[in-house]
N, C-alpha and C positions, 0 to 999 in steps of 0.2 A: 504495501499499499503505500503509495508515495504521498506526499504532503499536500498536494494540490488536490487530490480527489477525497483526502482529509478534511481540508477546507472547504471544499465545495460542499461536502455534507454537513458539515458545521455551520455553515451559512444557511441550507436548507432549513435544518432544524433550528435555528436562531428565527427565521422567518417564520415558522411555524409556531414557535414559542411566544413571538411577539403577538402574532392573531391569536393564540389561546390566551394570553394574558390580559385582553382585553374584556374576555369574557370572567376570567378569575383573576381578580388584581390580588388577591391573598397569598398568591403562591409566586406573587412577582419576585421578592429580594432573594428569596432561595434559588430561583432558577436565572435568575440575573448571577448570583455568584458561581453558579456552578458554570455557566455560559463563560465567565471571566476566567475559570480555571480551565476549561477545555481549551480556551484559545491560547491562553499562556502555555500551558501544554504542549500543543502545536509549535509555536514559536519559540519558546525558549523553554525547553522541559528542563534544564537544571534548574530554574529559577522556582519552581513548584515541588512544595515540601513532598516527602514520601507518605507523609498520612494525607495528602489531597489526592495524590496520583491515585493512590489505593482505593481510595473513596470514591471518585468519579462514576465508576461503572455500577456501584451501587447506587448513587444518586441519579442515574441515569436509568436504570431501573425501575424505581420510584416514580421518576417521570412518567414512564411508560406505563406503570400501572395506574396513576394517577389520571391520565389524559387517556386510559383506552377507550372507555364507552363513549366520551363526546369528541376527542379528536384521535380518530384511529390513525390517522395520516403522522402525526406526532408520535404517538407511539410506538409506529413502526419506525420513523427513522432514529427515535432515541435508542430503540431495541440494534439497530443497524449500526450506530454509533457504538454502542456497546461491545458488539462483536469485533468490530474495526480495532478499537482501543486493545481489544485481547490478542487481535494478530499481529500488534505491533508491539506486545510485551507489557501492556499496562492493565 
């Protein structure tokens, strides 16, 4: 998996999250923090603490579960990103 493919998926997920947050503003802070961590992980992996790197897949899976019923595309994108992070060893 190259960085550009990962960036494309993150951009797609970000757009879907933005749309979902309009309907569920209570989740916005945690989702924004997660997206910042994902972007930092892609751009500068050494700057993200190991504890944050390890928790990203779990956090993405919680997003997928949370939005599965009302936002199936968002849930699928989050799960795809979990898979990609696993492929690159995160």
